C-alpha positions in Angstrom: 19.2 -13.3 33.0 16.5 -13.9 30.4 16.7 -14.3 26.7 14.8 -11.2 25.4 13.9 -13.0 22.1 15.5 -10.6 19.7 16.7 -11.9 16.2 20.4 -11.8 16.2 22.3 -9.2 14.4 25.9 -9.0 13.5 28.3 -6.0 12.5 31.5 -4.3 12.6 33.1 -1.6 14.6 35.4 0.2 12.2 38.1 3.0 12.9 37.3 6.2 10.9 41.0 6.7 10.1 41.6 9.9 8.4 45.0 9.1 7.1 43.2 6.5 4.8 39.7 7.8 4.1 38.9 5.1 1.3 39.9 2.2 4.0 36.8 2.7 6.2 34.3 2.8 3.4 36.1 -0.4 1.9 35.7 -2.2 5.3 31.9 -1.4 5.4 31.5 -2.7 2.0 33.5 -5.8 3.1 30.9 -5.8 6.0 27.9 -5.9 3.6 29.4 -8.4 1.1 30.2 -10.7 4.0 26.5 -10.9 4.7 26.7 -8.8 7.9 24.1 -6.4 9.0 25.9 -3.2 10.4 28.9 -1.0 10.1 29.4 1.2 13.1 32.0 3.9 14.0 33.3 5.6 16.9 32.7 9.4 17.2 35.5 11.7 18.5 35.1 15.0 16.8 37.9 16.5 18.7 40.3 13.8 17.1 42.0 15.4 14.0 43.2 11.9 13.1 39.6 10.5 12.5 37.2 11.4 9.9 33.9 13.2 11.1 31.6 10.4 11.8 28.4 11.8 10.4 30.0 12.7 6.9 31.5 9.0 6.9 28.1 7.5 7.9 26.5 9.4 4.9 29.2 8.2 2.5 28.9 4.7 3.6 25.3 4.7 3.3 25.6 6.0 -0.4 28.2 3.3 -1.1 26.4 0.3 0.0 22.7 -1.3 -0.6 21.5 -3.0 2.5 24.0 -2.3 5.1 22.6 -0.7 8.2 24.9 2.0 10.0 25.2 3.6 13.3 27.6 5.8 15.3 29.0 4.1 18.3 28.4 6.1 20.1 27.6 9.8 18.9 29.3 12.4 21.2 26.3 14.3 22.4 28.2 17.4 24.1 29.5 18.4 20.5 26.4 17.4 18.5 23.2 19.5 19.5 20.4 17.0 19.6 18.0 19.4 17.8 20.5 19.3 14.8 21.3 15.6 15.3 17.5 15.0 15.1 17.3 16.4 11.7 20.4 15.0 10.4 19.3 11.5 11.5 16.0 11.7 10.0 17.7 13.0 6.7 20.1 10.3 6.7 17.5 7.6 7.4 15.3 8.9 4.5 18.1 9.1 2.2 19.5 5.4 3.0 15.8 3.9 2.9 15.6 3.3 6.7 19.1 2.0 7.5 20.3 4.3 10.2 20.1 3.6 14.0 21.2 6.2 16.4 23.6 5.3 19.5 24.4 8.3 21.9 26.8 8.7 24.6 26.6 11.4 27.5 30.3 12.5 26.8 34.0 11.7 27.7 37.4 13.3 27.4 35.9 16.6 28.7 39.2 18.4 28.4 39.0 17.8 24.5 35.4 18.6 24.5 35.9 21.9 26.3 38.6 22.8 23.8 36.4 22.4 21.0 33.9 24.7 22.6 31.7 22.3 24.5 30.3 22.8 27.8 32.1 20.6 30.6 29.4 18.8 32.5 29.7 16.7 35.9 28.7 13.1 35.6 25.3 13.9 36.7 24.7 16.9 34.6 25.9 14.7 31.7 23.1 12.1 32.3 20.5 14.7 32.7 21.8 16.3 29.3 21.4 12.8 27.6 17.9 12.3 29.2 16.7 15.9 27.7 18.5 15.0 24.6 16.5 11.9 23.9 13.2 13.8 24.5 14.3 16.5 22.2 15.3 14.2 19.4 12.0 12.2 19.6 10.0 15.2 19.7 11.3 16.6 16.5 10.9 13.2 14.9 7.3 13.2 15.8 6.2 14.9 12.7 2.4 13.9 13.0 2.0 15.7 16.3 0.2 19.0 16.6 2.0 22.2 17.3 5.7 22.7 17.7 7.9 20.6 19.6 8.4 21.3 23.2 10.8 19.2 25.3 13.9 19.1 27.2 15.3 21.3 30.0 18.3 23.0 31.3 20.9 21.6 29.1 18.9 20.8 25.8 15.5 21.9 24.8 13.2 23.1 22.0 10.4 25.5 22.6 8.0 25.3 19.9 10.4 24.1 17.1 8.9 22.9 14.0 8.7 19.2 13.9 10.1 16.8 11.1 11.1 15.3 9.0 9.9 12.0 10.2 12.6 9.3 9.6 11.9 6.6 7.1 11.6 4.0 9.9 11.3 4.2 13.8 15.1 4.8 14.5 16.3 3.1 17.6 18.1 5.2 20.1 20.8 3.1 21.8 22.7 4.3 24.8 26.4 3.5 25.8 25.9 3.3 29.6 28.2 1.7 32.2 26.9 3.4 35.5 23.8 2.6 37.2 22.2 6.1 36.6 22.9 5.8 32.9 21.5 2.3 33.0 18.5 3.4 34.7 17.9 6.0 31.8 18.4 3.3 29.4 15.7 1.1 30.9 13.2 4.1 31.1 13.8 5.5 27.5 16.2 3.8 25.4 15.5 1.2 22.5 19.1 -0.5 23.2 21.9 -0.7 25.4 25.4 -0.8 23.9 28.3 -1.3 26.1 31.8 -2.6 25.0 33.3 -5.8 26.1 36.7 -4.3 27.1 34.7 -2.0 29.5 32.3 -4.7 31.0 33.0 -8.3 32.0 30.0 -10.9 32.1 29.4 -10.1 35.6 29.1 -6.2 34.9 26.9 -7.0 32.0 24.5 -9.2 34.1 24.2 -6.4 36.8 23.5 -3.8 33.8 20.7 -6.0 32.7 19.4 -6.2 36.3 19.3 -2.4 36.6 17.9 -1.8 33.1 15.1 -4.4 33.5 14.2 -2.8 37.0 14.1 0.7 35.5 12.0 -0.4 32.5 9.3 -2.2 34.7 9.3 0.9 36.9 7.9 2.8 34.1 5.6 0.1 32.7 7.9 -1.1 30.0 8.6 -4.7 29.1 12.3 -5.3 29.5 12.3 -6.9 26.2 11.8 -3.3 24.6 15.5 -2.6 25.2 17.6 -4.6 22.8 21.0 -5.5 24.2 24.0 -5.0 22.0 27.6 -5.5 22.5 31.0 -4.2 21.0 33.5 -6.9 20.8 36.9 -5.3 21.4 40.2 -7.2 21.6 38.8 -10.1 19.9 40.3 -12.1 16.9 39.4 -15.1 14.9 42.6 -17.3 14.8 43.7 -20.9 14.4 44.1 -21.9 18.1 42.7 -20.8 21.6 44.4 -17.9 23.1 41.8 -16.3 25.4 38.3 -15.1 25.6 37.1 -14.5 21.9 40.5 -15.3 20.7 40.6 -18.6 18.7 38.8 -20.5 16.0 35.1 -20.0 15.0 33.9 -22.9 17.0 35.4 -21.2 20.2 33.6 -18.0 19.4 30.2 -19.7 19.0 30.8 -21.5 22.5 31.7 -18.3 24.2 29.1 -15.9 22.5 26.1 -18.3 22.6 25.7 -17.9 26.7 25.5 -14.1 26.2 22.6 -14.8 23.9 20.6 -17.3 26.0 21.7 -16.3 29.4 22.2 -12.5 29.2 20.0 -11.6 26.5 22.4 -10.0 24.0 21.3 -10.1 20.5 23.7 -7.9 18.5 27.5 -8.2 18.3 29.9 -5.8 16.7 33.4 -6.8 16.0 35.8 -4.1 16.3 38.3 -4.7 13.5 39.8 -3.1 10.4 41.2 -6.2 9.0 39.2 -7.5 5.9 40.0 -11.1 6.6 38.5 -10.9 10.1 35.5 -9.2 8.7 35.0 -12.2 6.1 35.5 -14.8 8.6 33.1 -13.2 11.1 30.5 -13.0 8.3 31.0 -16.3 6.7 32.0 -18.6 9.8 30.9 -17.1 13.2 27.6 -15.4 12.7 25.9 -18.1 10.5 27.0 -20.8 13.2 26.0 -18.6 16.0 22.6 -18.2 14.4 22.2 -22.0 14.2 23.4 -22.6 17.7 21.0 -20.0 19.2 18.2 -21.3 17.1 18.6 -24.7 18.7 19.2 -23.4 22.2 16.7 -20.6 22.7 13.4 -21.1 24.6 12.4 -17.5 24.4 9.4 -16.6 22.1 9.7 -13.8 19.5 10.1 -10.6 21.1 7.2 -9.7 23.4 5.2 -6.4 23.0 4.9 -6.9 26.9 3.8 -4.1 29.1 3.2 -0.8 27.9 3.3 2.8 29.2 0.0 4.1 30.6 -0.4 6.7 27.8 -0.2 3.9 25.2 -2.6 1.6 27.1 -5.1 4.4 27.3 -5.1 4.9 23.6 -6.2 1.2 23.0 -9.7 0.7 21.6 -12.6 -1.3 22.9 -13.2 -4.5 21.1 -9.8 -5.3 20.1 -7.7 -8.0 22.1 -4.4 -6.6 22.0 -2.7 -9.3 24.1 -3.9 -12.0 21.7 -2.0 -10.6 18.5 -0.3 -13.8 17.3 3.5 -13.8 17.9 4.2 -14.1 14.4 2.7 -10.6 13.8 3.8 -9.0 16.9 6.8 -7.1 15.4 4.8 -5.8 12.7 1.9 -4.7 14.9 1.3 -0.9 15.4 -1.1 0.5 18.1 -2.3 4.1 18.6 0.3 4.6 21.4 3.3 3.5 19.3 5.7 5.8 17.7 5.0 4.4 14.3 1.4 5.0 14.4 1.4 8.2 12.7 3.1 6.4 9.8 0.6 3.8 9.2 -2.7 5.5 10.3 -3.5 7.6 7.3 -4.0 6.9 3.4 -2.9 9.2 0.7 -6.0 11.3 0.8 -7.7 10.5 4.1 -6.9 10.8 7.6 -7.6 7.6 9.8 -7.4 6.4 13.3 -7.4 2.6 13.3 -7.3 0.7 16.5 -4.5 -1.8 15.3 -2.4 -2.0 12.3 -1.1 -5.6 11.4 1.6 -5.9 8.7 2.0 -9.3 7.7 5.3 -10.3 6.0 3.8 -13.2 3.7 0.7 -14.9 2.7 0.7 -17.3 5.8 0.9 -14.2 8.3 -1.9 -12.5 6.0 -4.0 -15.6 6.6 -3.2 -15.5 10.3 -4.1 -11.7 10.4 -7.4 -12.3 9.1 -8.0 -15.1 11.4 -7.2 -12.8 14.3 -9.2 -9.8 12.8 -12.3 -12.0 12.5 -12.3 -12.9 16.2 -12.2 -9.1 17.2 -15.4 -7.0 18.1 -14.2 -4.3 15.8 -14.4 -3.7 11.9 -11.7 -4.9 9.7 -10.2 -3.2 6.7 -7.5 -4.4 4.2 -5.0 -2.1 2.6 -2.3 -2.6 -0.1 -0.8 0.6 -1.1 -2.7 3.0 0.9 -3.6 5.4 -1.9 -7.1 4.9 -0.8 -9.2 7.7 -2.4 -12.5 6.6 -0.7 -10.8 6.2 2.8 -12.3 2.7 3.3 -8.8 1.3 4.3 -8.3 3.5 7.2 -10.1 1.2 9.3 -11.3 3.9 12.0 -11.6 2.2 15.3 -10.9 -1.3 14.0 -8.2 -3.7 12.7 -6.1 -2.8 9.3 -4.5 -5.6 7.6 -1.7 -3.6 5.8 -0.2 -5.6 3.1 2.8 -3.2 2.2 5.4 -5.8 3.3 4.3 -8.1 0.5 5.9 -6.3 -2.2 7.8 -8.8 -4.3 8.1 -8.3 -7.9 9.1 -11.5 -9.8 9.3 -12.2 -13.7 8.2 -15.8 -13.9 8.5 -16.1 -17.7 10.1 -13.4 -20.0 8.6 -15.4 -23.0 5.0 -14.9 -21.9 5.7 -11.9 -19.8 4.2 -13.5 -16.8 4.9 -11.6 -13.6 4.0 -12.5 -10.0 3.4 -9.3 -8.0 2.8 -8.9 -4.3 -0.4 -7.1 -3.4 1.6 -4.6 -1.3 4.0 -3.6 -4.0 3.5 -0.2 -5.8 3.2 0.3 -9.5 6.4 2.3 -9.7 8.1 -0.8 -8.1 6.7 -2.8 -10.9 7.5 -0.4 -13.5 11.0 -0.4 -12.4 11.5 -4.1 -12.2 10.1 -4.8 -15.8 11.8 -1.9 -17.5 15.3 -3.9 -18.0 13.2 -6.5 -19.8 11.4 -4.1 -22.1 8.0 -4.8 -20.5 5.4 -3.1 -18.9 1.9 -3.3 -17.4 -0.7 -0.6 -17.8 -1.6 0.3 -14.3 -3.0 3.8 -13.6 -1.4 7.0 -13.7 0.4 7.2 -10.3 3.4 5.2 -9.2 2.5 5.6 -5.7 -0.7 3.4 -6.0 -0.8 0.0 -4.4 -1.1 -3.2 -6.5 -3.8 -5.0 -4.6 -6.5 -2.2 -4.9 -5.7 -1.5 -8.5 -5.4 -4.9 -9.9 -8.7 -6.1 -8.4 -10.8 -3.2 -9.5 -9.9 -2.4 -12.9 -6.8 -0.4 -13.9 -7.3 2.8 -16.1 -3.7 3.4 -17.3 -1.6 5.2 -19.7 -2.1 2.3 -22.3 -5.7 1.5 -21.7 -6.6 2.1 -25.3 -4.0 -0.3 -26.8 -3.6 -2.8 -23.8 -7.0 -2.7 -22.0 -7.4 -2.6 -18.3 -4.9 -4.1 -15.7 -7.4 -6.8 -14.7 -7.6 -7.9 -18.4 -4.3 -9.4 -18.2 -4.6 -10.9 -14.7 -3.9 -14.7 -14.9 -4.0 -15.8 -11.4 -4.4 -14.6 -7.9 -3.5 -16.0 -4.4 -6.3 -15.3 -2.1 -7.0 -15.6 1.7 -10.5 -16.5 1.9 -13.0 -15.3 4.5 -12.5 -18.5 6.5 -8.7 -17.8 6.8 -7.8 -20.7 4.3 -5.5 -19.9 1.3 -6.8 -20.5 -2.3 -5.4 -20.0 -5.9 -7.6 -18.8 -8.5 -6.6 -19.3 -12.3 -8.3 -20.5 -15.5 -7.9 -24.1 -14.3 -8.4 -23.8 -10.6 -11.5 -21.9 -9.2 -12.2 -19.9 -12.5 -15.3 -18.3 -10.8 -13.1 -16.6 -8.1 -10.7 -15.6 -10.7 -13.7 -14.0 -12.6 -14.9 -12.2 -9.5 -11.3 -11.2 -8.4 -10.8 -9.3 -11.8 -13.1 -6.3 -10.8 -14.8 -7.3 -7.5 -11.7 -8.8 -5.6 -12.2 -6.6 -2.5 -15.4 -8.3 -1.9 -14.2 -12.1 -2.3 -11.1 -12.3 -0.2 -7.6 -10.7 0.9 -5.5 -11.1 -2.4 -1.9 -11.5 -1.4 -0.4 -11.7 -5.1 -1.4 -11.7 -8.6 0.1 -13.0 -11.7 -0.3 -10.7 -14.7 1.1 -10.9 -18.2 3.2 -7.9 -19.0 3.5 -6.4 -22.6 6.3 -5.4 -24.8 6.9 -1.8 -24.3 10.0 0.3 -24.2 10.0 4.0 -24.9 6.8 6.1 -25.4 6.0 9.7 -26.3 4.6 11.6 -23.5 2.8 15.0 -24.4 1.6 17.6 -21.9 -0.5 20.7 -22.8 -2.1 23.4 -21.1 -5.2 24.7 -22.9 -7.5 27.6 -22.2 -10.9 26.2 -21.2 -12.9 29.3 -21.1 -15.2 27.7 -23.7 -15.2 24.3 -21.7 -18.0 22.5 -23.4 -16.6 23.2 -26.8 -13.0 22.0 -25.6 -14.5 18.9 -24.2 -16.4 17.8 -27.4 -13.3 18.6 -29.5 -11.0 16.5 -27.2 -13.4 13.7 -27.1 -14.0 13.6 -30.7 -10.1 13.6 -31.3 -9.8 10.6 -28.9 -12.3 8.5 -30.5 -10.8 9.0 -33.8 -7.2 8.4 -32.7 -5.1 5.2 -33.1 -5.2 2.8 -30.2 -1.8 3.6 -29.4 -2.9 7.1 -28.1 -4.5 7.3 -24.6 -5.1 10.7 -23.1 -6.2 12.2 -19.7 -7.9 15.7 -19.3 -8.2 17.8 -16.1 -10.4 20.7 -15.9 -8.9 23.0 -13.2 -10.8 25.9 -11.9 -9.5 29.4 -12.5 -7.3 31.3 -9.9 -7.4 34.9 -8.9 -9.8 36.0 -11.6 -8.4 33.8 -14.5 -10.7 31.4 -16.5 -10.5 27.8 -16.2 -7.7 25.7 -17.5 -7.4 22.2 -19.0 -4.4 20.0 -18.5 -4.3 17.5 -21.1 -1.6 14.8 -21.1 -1.3 12.0 -23.6 0.8 9.1 -24.1 1.7 7.4 -27.5 2.5 3.8 -26.7 5.6 3.4 -28.9 8.8 5.2 -29.9 8.0 6.1 -33.5 8.1 9.9 -33.0 6.7 10.6 -36.7 3.6 8.3 -35.8 3.1 9.9 -32.5 3.3 13.4 -33.9 0.3 12.7 -36.2 -1.5 11.1 -33.5 -1.1 13.9 -31.3 -1.7 16.7 -33.8 -5.5 16.8 -33.3 -5.0 17.5 -29.6 -3.3 20.8 -30.7 -6.5 22.0 -32.1 -8.9 21.5 -29.4 -8.6 25.1 -28.1 -6.1 27.8 -27.5 -2.7 26.2 -26.3 -1.3 28.1 -23.5 1.9 25.6 -23.3 3.0 22.3 -24.5 5.8 19.9 -24.5 6.4 16.4 -25.7 9.5 14.0 -25.0 10.2 10.5 -25.5 10.9 8.4 -22.3 10.9 5.0 -21.1 7.3 3.9 -19.7 8.7 3.7 -16.1 9.4 7.5 -16.2 5.6 7.9 -16.3 5.2 6.0 -13.0 7.5 7.8 -10.6 7.7 6.3 -7.0 5.5 8.9 -5.0 6.3 7.1 -1.8 5.8 10.3 0.3 4.8 9.6 3.8 0.9 9.4 4.1 -0.1 12.5 6.4 -3.9 12.3 5.8 -6.5 14.9 5.2 -10.0 15.7 5.6 -10.5 14.0 2.3 -12.6 15.4 -0.6 -15.8 14.0 -2.3 -15.5 12.2 -5.3 -17.9 11.3 -7.9 -17.4 8.7 -10.7 -19.1 8.0 -13.9 -18.6 6.5 -17.4 -19.8 8.1 -20.7 -20.1 6.6 -24.0 -19.5 9.8 -25.9 -18.6 13.5 -24.9 -21.9 14.7 -26.5 -22.9 18.5 -26.4 -25.3 17.9 -23.6 -22.8 15.9 -21.7 -19.9 18.3 -22.2 -22.3 21.1 -20.9 -23.1 19.2 -17.8 -19.4 18.5 -17.0 -18.7 22.1 -17.4 -21.5 23.0 -14.9 -19.8 20.4 -12.4 -16.3 22.0 -12.9 -18.0 25.5 -12.7 -20.0 24.8 -9.5 -17.4 26.9 -7.5 -17.0 23.7 -5.0 -14.9 21.6 -7.6 -11.1 21.1 -7.0 -11.3 19.5 -10.7 -12.9 17.2 -12.9 -10.8 14.3 -14.4 -11.6 12.6 -17.5 -9.8 9.6 -18.6 -10.1 8.1 -22.3 -10.9 4.4 -22.2 -12.5 2.5 -25.4 -10.2 0.7 -27.7 -8.9 -2.6 -26.3 -10.8 -2.1 -22.9 -13.9 -2.7 -25.1 -12.6 -5.8 -26.9 -13.7 -7.9 -23.9 -17.1 -9.0 -23.6 -19.2 -7.4 -20.8 -19.4 -10.9 -18.9 -15.7 -11.7 -19.3 -14.8 -10.1 -16.0 -16.5 -8.7 -12.9 -15.9 -5.3 -14.5 -18.6 -5.3 -17.2 -18.2 -1.6 -18.6 -17.2 -2.5 -22.1 -18.7 -0.1 -24.5 -18.0 3.2 -22.8 -15.1 5.6 -24.2 -14.5 7.9 -21.1 -14.3 7.6 -17.4 -15.2 10.9 -15.5 -14.3 11.7 -12.0 -15.4 14.8 -10.1 -13.4 16.1 -7.0 -15.2 18.2 -4.5 -13.5 20.7 -2.2 -14.6 19.4 1.1 -17.1 16.9 3.0 -20.1 19.2 1.9 -20.4 20.5 -1.7 -24.2 20.9 -2.4 -23.7 22.9 -5.4 -21.3 20.4 -7.1 -23.8 17.6 -5.9 -26.6 19.5 -7.6 -24.6 19.8 -11.0 -23.5 16.1 -10.7 -27.2 15.0 -10.2 -28.2 16.9 -13.3 -25.4 15.3 -15.2 -25.9 11.8 -13.9 -28.7 10.6 -16.3 -26.6 11.0 -19.3 -23.9 8.7 -17.9 -23.7 4.9 -18.1 -22.0 3.0 -15.2 -19.1 4.0 -12.8 -15.6 3.0 -12.0 -15.9 2.2 -8.4 -12.3 3.2 -7.3 -13.0 7.0 -7.9 -16.1 7.1 -6.0 -16.6 7.9 -2.3 -20.4 7.4 -2.3 -21.9 4.2 -1.2 -25.4 2.4 -1.1 -27.5 0.4 -3.4 -27.5 3.0 -6.2 -23.8 3.2 -6.4 -23.5 -0.7 -6.3 -25.7 -1.0 -9.2 -24.1 1.5 -11.4 -20.7 -0.1 -10.5 -22.0 -3.7 -11.3 -25.1 -3.7 -13.4 -27.1 -6.6 -14.1 -26.3 -9.5 -14.6 -23.1 -8.9 -13.1 -24.4 -8.1 -9.6 -26.4 -11.1 -9.3 -23.4 -13.4 -10.3 -21.3 -11.5 -7.9 -24.0 -12.2 -5.2 -24.1 -15.8 -5.7 -20.3 -15.9 -5.6 -20.4 -13.8 -2.5 -22.7 -16.4 -0.7 -20.1 -19.1 -1.7 -16.9 -17.4 -0.7 -18.0 -14.8 2.0 -21.5 -15.6 3.4 -20.8 -13.7 6.7 -19.6 -10.6 4.8 -16.3 -10.5 6.4 -15.1 -8.2 3.4 -17.6 -5.6 4.0 -16.1 -2.3 3.8 -15.1 -1.6 0.1 -18.5 -1.5 -2.0 -19.9 -4.4 0.0 -22.0 -6.7 -2.0 -24.6 -8.6 -0.2 -24.6 -12.4 -0.7 -27.6 -13.9 -2.3 -30.5 -14.4 -0.3 -29.9 -11.4 2.0 
């Protein structure tokens, strides 16, 4: 039989003994500490001597950090699949994507019937399991339209609300021994989980044959079904006594053919002995991995044949069969279950033809080379906040950098930090907090590092520390030709200059090195202010900020009134320091800008200002956004902003204070040249067509000076010149001709190369 090419996994199969509840959890911790991947537990709800498996799984997940968990196998007749689906998704979300779901059709029917379950014939039990798989997957498919409808006579949902979606695509494994169950496994399951005590090597080989044939009949590649095995009756000992009863080297010799000849890639040792767990993790697992690496000839797991519905969803111009093997596991097509999880951005619905998720910089370069060879557009995505929607890659290839998310403090003395482009700023804040460091980086923890760190970065400490790009010391970049380059002050300083403000045009940035600043606690204040006299309020707020100490940065949001009430201003301010007396003096002028409807102020660590915000992206029609910069909030400008906010088509107007340290740099120090303005303005329109708001905006525009491009959904030469006024634009065009003459990077405010 073939080797299906899956990576090897190792785990334990632990008894959930109610007589010693702490023991099962302790053995799971041993499993994690021994370097194993999984802890699994049998499920017999009718046995009073055993802990409830689902409760135990939850407790184990909370008591470990990286350990993956699974029931082996869940007793379906006593666990309705509709409830199981939601329980599994919830536990997967709570554990950070560490659950897999192994299901069984049922056994010990007298005990099941005594607990209130229905007795089924063997054929009925298989039918019930078949229907249960459909029900569970329908409920997990939170992105599908309408209520979930699936199942049949034994288990069904008829218009049930979908969701929640799991944190990752939970694999459904089936414990199957008879041909009918094995055929179901081949048709629908993600894994086959027999136990060695019930199936000898000959039975395993026959099971593989049945599963493979069933998979191929429905257009699946046999390798889509992982083969897993419970090792029962096995013991690591000093001398050979029988199959899997002897020293570690014997185990390797006897397990290796199961990998290379029978395609098994996960082995769960049934034991409650801590010494056995440690020896399995430290002596058997690494030795078998090493031996398998020498012996295996199978390529990385093939994506293989696909169901007809999935093939029909493929897009013209993309060579799906040519996806590099190193990227195959992270590739998502429109027909995949993961597609709805990766297709959208935070504010935009998307329909890419293929999403590639490289795991390192070399894979990112390979992804770029592949994408260049397709007859389809290409887009690069870091965190996926994506206000403009330019990283959805509709119809094309999206290179999603979310797996490049490492945060590494290189030097505490200088504060130098290396950050993967796919990390989010909440990750950065959390990693730096124990060291008393912070990087000013926008006002939303869910934003990706790559987009913000190459465009600007207007954050809570902008007036004290400047923009995020002002502290960017180096960048690792994949250039348009697929080669990798480093840009720093001594190596390719021109590229570093361009990355700091126009990075999306010059290459695919995989990581950045930024100097963090000393910052512990800050004072955060939040005011709600009556904005009936909007123009006067804006002038007062602007004047207060221009006179404020640099430690104070404030953002103001104008929100339209609801149900007959007048407009309200939400004013938030951060004093970058823990001196509450100084903070009070700095904040006092903000309390006089208008009638205060409510206020609060707290001292908090900087990381508290950057909550995770990692909610799944569901997409939306997406608003219109307009961006501009202002020197001052003059009476005329304030009236113009009030008109935009009061157009009846605005969801809100956001004004961010800049100035201060932002303006300490010369306009030509970075590719972000706007170094004299004091305010950044963004207007959000309620829909794709907002003519009244647009008219008010056009009247305001002559009073503005420049634009922060990440808040703008419009495109075209006028927007480009507002984002990059001369001589910045000409310098960028010269560099574009050097680094990307073919305009490979052309989706995010494309800059034409000089000469075009």
